[in-house]
C-alpha positions as CSV (number, residue, x, y, z in Angstrom):
1,M,37.1,89.1,78.9
2,D,34.2,92.0,78.5
3,L,31.2,91.7,76.5
4,P,30.5,94.2,73.9
5,V,27.6,95.5,75.7
6,S,26.0,99.1,74.8
7,P,25.7,101.6,72.6
8,D,29.5,103.6,72.7
9,D,27.5,107.0,73.1
10,L,26.9,106.0,76.9
11,S,28.7,106.9,79.6
12,A,31.2,105.1,81.2
13,A,29.0,104.9,84.3
14,D,26.0,103.9,82.5
15,H,27.9,101.1,80.3
16,A,29.6,99.8,83.7
17,A,25.8,99.0,85.2
18,L,24.6,97.7,81.6
19,T,27.1,95.2,81.6
20,E,26.9,94.4,85.3
21,L,23.1,94.1,84.6
22,Y,23.5,91.5,81.7
23,R,26.0,89.7,84.0
24,R,23.5,89.5,87.0
25,G,20.4,88.8,84.7
26,T,22.3,86.2,82.7
27,P,22.7,82.4,83.4
28,L,26.3,81.5,83.8
29,N,26.4,78.9,81.3
30,T,25.4,81.5,78.6
31,L,27.8,84.0,80.3
32,R,30.3,81.4,78.9
33,A,29.3,80.5,75.4
34,W,29.1,83.9,75.1
35,E,32.6,84.8,76.4
36,R,33.8,81.4,74.1
37,D,31.7,82.8,70.9
38,L,33.5,86.5,71.3
39,T,36.7,84.8,71.5
40,Y,36.3,82.8,68.4
41,I,34.5,85.2,66.1
42,T,37.2,87.8,67.1
43,A,40.1,85.4,66.4
44,W,38.1,84.3,62.9
45,K,38.0,88.1,61.7
46,L,41.8,88.8,62.4
47,A,42.7,85.6,60.8
48,A,40.4,86.0,58.0
49,F,40.6,90.0,57.0
50,G,43.4,90.6,59.4
51,T,41.3,93.5,61.7
52,P,39.3,93.4,64.8
53,L,36.0,93.0,64.8
54,D,33.3,96.3,63.7
55,W,30.2,97.0,65.4
56,P,28.0,97.0,63.5
57,E,29.6,94.3,61.4
58,S,29.4,94.1,57.7
59,E,26.9,92.0,55.5
60,A,30.2,90.5,53.6
61,V,31.7,89.4,56.7
62,A,28.9,87.8,58.0
63,L,28.4,86.0,54.8
64,R,32.3,85.2,54.7
65,F,32.0,83.3,58.1
66,V,28.8,81.5,57.1
67,L,30.4,80.2,54.2
68,D,33.7,79.8,55.9
69,H,32.0,77.3,58.1
70,A,29.2,75.8,55.7
71,A,32.3,73.5,54.0
72,E,34.8,70.8,54.5
73,L,38.3,72.5,54.5
74,S,40.7,69.5,54.2
75,D,40.8,69.0,50.7
76,A,40.7,73.8,50.3
77,T,43.0,76.5,49.5
78,G,42.7,79.6,50.3
79,T,41.9,82.5,52.8
80,A,39.1,79.9,54.4
81,R,42.1,77.2,55.5
82,V,44.2,79.2,56.3
83,A,42.3,81.2,58.7
84,A,40.4,77.3,60.0
85,E,44.6,76.7,60.5
86,A,45.0,79.6,62.7
87,L,42.1,78.8,64.8
88,I,43.4,75.1,65.3
89,A,46.6,76.2,66.0
90,Q,45.3,78.7,68.6
91,G,43.1,75.6,70.4
92,L,40.0,77.4,68.9
93,R,39.0,75.0,66.2
94,R,39.3,70.8,66.3
95,S,40.0,70.6,62.6
96,L,39.3,71.3,59.0
97,A,36.3,69.6,59.4
98,C,33.0,70.9,58.1
99,P,31.8,72.3,61.8
100,A,28.3,70.7,63.4
101,P,25.3,73.2,62.2
102,A,24.4,73.6,65.6
103,T,27.8,74.8,66.6
104,L,27.6,77.3,63.2
105,D,23.7,78.4,64.7
106,R,25.2,79.2,68.1
107,R,28.1,81.4,67.1
108,I,25.7,83.6,65.0
109,A,23.3,83.6,67.9
110,S,25.9,85.1,70.1
111,W,27.4,87.2,67.0
112,R,23.7,88.3,66.9
113,A,23.2,88.8,70.7
114,F,26.5,91.2,70.7
115,H,24.9,93.6,68.2
116,R,21.3,93.2,70.4
117,M,23.7,94.5,73.3
118,K,25.2,97.7,71.5
119,N,21.7,98.5,70.2
120,L,22.5,97.7,66.5
121,A,21.2,95.9,63.9
122,S,22.7,92.7,62.9
123,P,23.8,91.6,59.5
124,F,22.7,88.2,59.8
125,D,19.5,89.6,59.5
126,A,19.9,90.5,55.7
127,P,18.2,88.3,53.5
128,L,21.3,86.9,51.4
129,V,23.0,86.0,54.6
130,A,19.8,84.3,56.2
131,Q,19.2,82.0,53.4
132,A,23.1,81.4,53.1
133,R,22.9,80.4,56.8
134,T,19.6,78.3,56.1
135,R,21.3,76.6,53.0
136,A,24.4,75.9,55.4
137,R,22.1,74.1,58.0
138,R,21.0,71.9,55.5
139,A,23.8,71.2,53.1
140,A,25.7,70.4,56.4
141,A,22.8,68.3,58.2
142,R,23.9,65.3,59.8
143,P,22.7,62.3,62.0
144,P,22.1,63.6,65.4
145,V,24.5,62.1,67.7
146,P,23.8,61.2,71.2
147,K,25.5,62.9,74.1
148,S,26.1,59.4,75.4
149,A,26.8,56.5,73.8
150,H,24.3,54.5,76.1
151,P,21.7,55.7,78.6
152,I,22.7,54.4,82.1
153,T,19.1,52.6,82.8
154,R,18.1,51.1,86.3
155,P,20.3,47.6,85.7
156,V,22.9,49.7,84.6
157,L,22.8,51.9,87.8
158,E,22.6,49.0,90.1
159,A,25.7,47.4,88.5
160,M,27.6,50.9,89.3
161,L,25.9,51.0,92.9
162,A,27.2,47.7,93.5
163,S,30.7,48.7,93.0
164,C,30.2,51.4,96.2
165,G,31.4,50.8,99.2
166,H,30.8,52.1,102.7
167,S,34.1,54.3,102.6
168,H,33.7,58.4,102.1
169,R,34.3,57.9,98.8
170,G,31.5,54.8,98.1
171,L,28.8,56.6,100.2
172,R,29.1,60.1,98.1
173,D,29.0,58.6,94.8
174,R,26.5,56.5,95.8
175,A,24.4,59.5,97.0
176,A,25.3,61.7,93.9
177,L,24.7,58.9,91.1
178,M,21.0,58.2,92.8
179,L,20.2,61.6,93.1
180,G,21.2,62.5,89.8
181,W,19.3,59.6,88.4
182,A,16.3,59.5,90.6
183,S,15.2,63.3,90.4
184,G,14.6,63.2,87.1
185,G,18.1,62.7,85.2
186,R,19.8,65.7,86.5
187,R,22.7,67.2,84.4
188,R,25.8,67.0,86.5
189,S,26.1,71.3,86.7
190,E,23.1,70.7,88.6
191,I,24.7,68.1,90.6
192,V,27.5,69.8,91.8
193,A,26.2,73.6,92.1
194,L,24.0,71.7,95.2
195,N,24.3,73.4,98.6
196,R,23.0,71.7,101.8
197,D,20.7,74.4,102.7
198,D,19.1,73.4,98.7
199,L,18.0,70.6,100.7
200,D,14.5,70.3,102.4
201,L,14.3,67.5,105.0
202,R,11.5,68.2,106.5
203,E,9.3,65.5,105.2
204,W,11.8,63.3,105.6
205,Q,10.2,61.7,108.6
206,D,6.6,61.6,107.7
207,K,6.8,61.0,103.7
208,G,10.2,60.0,103.1
209,L,11.0,62.4,101.0
210,I,13.3,65.5,100.4
211,R,12.9,68.3,98.1
212,L,15.8,69.7,96.2
213,R,15.9,73.1,94.9
214,L,17.8,73.8,92.0
215,L,19.3,77.0,91.9
216,S,21.6,76.0,88.9
217,T,19.6,74.6,85.4
218,K,20.0,74.8,81.9
219,T,16.8,76.7,81.3
220,T,16.0,78.5,84.5
221,G,17.6,81.3,86.9
222,A,17.9,81.8,90.7
223,S,14.2,83.9,90.6
224,L,12.5,80.7,89.6
225,A,14.4,77.8,90.9
226,P,12.4,74.7,90.6
227,R,12.1,72.0,93.0
228,V,12.1,68.2,92.7
229,V,11.9,65.5,94.9
230,L,14.0,62.5,95.5
231,K,12.6,59.5,97.7
232,G,13.2,56.4,99.1
233,R,16.4,54.7,98.6
234,P,17.8,57.5,96.9
235,A,17.1,59.6,99.7
236,R,18.1,57.6,102.3
237,A,21.5,57.7,100.4
238,V,21.6,61.2,100.2
239,L,21.4,61.1,104.3
240,D,23.9,58.8,104.7
241,W,26.3,60.5,102.9
242,L,25.2,64.1,104.9
243,H,25.9,62.2,107.6
244,A,28.6,60.7,107.4
245,A,30.3,63.8,106.1
246,R,28.9,66.2,108.5
247,I,27.6,68.4,106.2
248,Q,25.7,71.1,107.7
249,E,26.3,73.5,105.2
250,G,28.1,74.5,102.1
251,P,28.2,72.2,99.0
252,V,26.9,68.7,98.9
253,F,29.2,66.8,97.0
254,R,33.0,67.6,97.6
255,P,36.0,65.7,96.3
256,V,37.3,62.9,98.4
257,S,41.1,62.5,99.2
258,Q,43.0,59.3,98.2
259,A,43.1,58.6,102.2
260,D,39.2,58.8,102.6
261,R,39.4,62.4,103.8
262,I,36.2,64.9,102.8
263,L,37.8,68.2,101.2
264,P,35.7,71.4,102.3
265,R,35.2,72.8,98.4
266,R,33.2,71.8,96.3
267,L,32.8,68.8,93.4
268,T,33.8,69.8,90.1
269,S,31.3,69.0,86.6
270,E,34.6,67.2,85.9
271,G,34.7,65.4,88.8
272,L,31.5,64.0,88.2
273,A,32.3,63.2,85.1
274,R,35.5,60.9,86.6
275,I,33.2,59.6,89.0
276,I,31.0,57.9,86.2
277,R,33.6,57.1,84.0
278,T,35.1,54.7,87.6
279,R,32.4,53.1,88.3
280,L,31.2,51.9,84.9
281,A,34.7,50.6,84.8
282,A,34.1,49.1,88.3
283,A,30.8,47.5,87.0
284,G,32.5,46.0,84.1
285,F,31.6,48.3,81.2
286,P,33.8,49.0,78.5
287,P,35.2,52.5,78.1
288,G,33.3,55.2,76.6
289,F,30.3,53.1,77.5
290,A,28.5,56.2,78.7
291,S,28.9,60.1,79.5
292,A,27.4,62.1,82.5
293,H,24.7,62.9,80.5
294,G,23.8,58.8,80.7
295,L,22.0,59.7,83.7
296,R,19.9,61.8,81.9
297,A,19.0,59.6,79.4
298,G,18.6,56.8,81.4
299,F,16.3,58.2,83.5
300,L,13.7,58.9,80.7
301,T,14.6,55.8,78.8
302,Q,14.0,53.6,82.3
303,A,10.4,55.9,82.5
304,A,9.3,54.6,78.8
305,L,10.3,51.3,79.3
306,D,8.2,51.5,82.7
307,G,5.6,52.6,81.2
308,A,5.4,56.2,82.6
309,P,3.1,59.2,81.3
310,L,5.5,61.5,79.2
311,Q,4.6,64.4,81.1
312,A,5.2,62.7,84.3
313,A,8.4,62.1,83.0
314,M,8.9,65.6,82.0
315,R,7.9,67.0,85.3
316,L,10.9,65.3,86.9
317,S,13.3,66.2,84.3
318,L,12.6,69.7,83.5
319,H,12.2,69.6,80.0
320,R,10.6,72.6,78.2
321,S,10.4,70.7,75.6
322,A,8.1,67.6,74.9
323,A,9.9,67.0,71.7
324,Q,13.0,66.8,72.8
325,A,12.1,64.5,76.0
326,Q,10.2,62.4,73.3
327,R,13.0,61.5,71.5
328,Y,14.3,59.0,74.7
329,Y,10.8,57.4,74.3
330,A,10.9,56.8,70.5
331,D,14.6,55.4,71.1
332,V,12.8,52.8,72.9
333,D,12.5,50.0,71.0
334,L,9.2,48.3,70.2
335,A,9.4,45.3,71.7
336,D,10.2,46.3,75.0
337,N,7.1,49.0,74.7
338,P,4.7,48.3,77.3
339,A,1.7,49.5,75.3
340,A,2.8,46.3,73.5
341,D,1.4,44.4,76.0
342,L,-1.8,45.7,76.9
343,L,-3.7,42.7,75.8
344,G,-1.0,40.2,78.0
């Protein structure tokens, strides 16, 4: 899908060059979100008004978009429900329930970005529309839902690791789980994106650590690729996997066939999520106990339980917002807070 980049009066060559610049200079996850949101708002405008998107879009359409996504439509009648049902039929909307405020915010942010790409003023900056958006966010406010039902803390992780044998599948799963947890609670996209040349082994013999280069993260691009460390048992698990799989280049983590044969392609994010579900089940945890985000939540929760300073944990987790990272520390029960034992 082509993103709505550049004003209409640019030449075809300049339009193509600007589009390519946006694609190269924008994180892949952002591009994917933009494309999904463009598909959604295009389908919504067609369902609600019977017309394609306009550039710039009118304030009336922007206001209608906010209103249509700020209410529960199960008992509603009229065009808002008709449009919602059309989106559900196309697989673009899950239900008639009021979307989460964060979902509305993201789609509006994308729509505003599309206007900036075309050097146009956004209708969402109009005072009435902006005020309606603020009221909609407050009206639909709901308690935050954790991305993982439970954090994968150290005891949970150890139980999962105990289910990993010495087959290729077991070695891979152990390495992926330990790397993902111990290097700061990596996101699954960051784990599966690792290539062999992102692992620096030069300090393994002297210091027992591996340095990881993260080209794919949620908040940084390749030009600012952060580096984190992996030490001790997790580093050894990764080395054991690399040796057993004879990986000299290409993806670090790869699918393993039913016959325990290592396949050359890259493990997908869904493949890693499946590993986590499988190992949780093998360790005796119920279905839905934790998601892939449990690795990230578990690392920070365990850091809090062990009394690690928040800033130290953030240097590995790469959270840019202390307030966001602090949530995991705040979730630790006061009775388990190491600060409660300062006097013994």
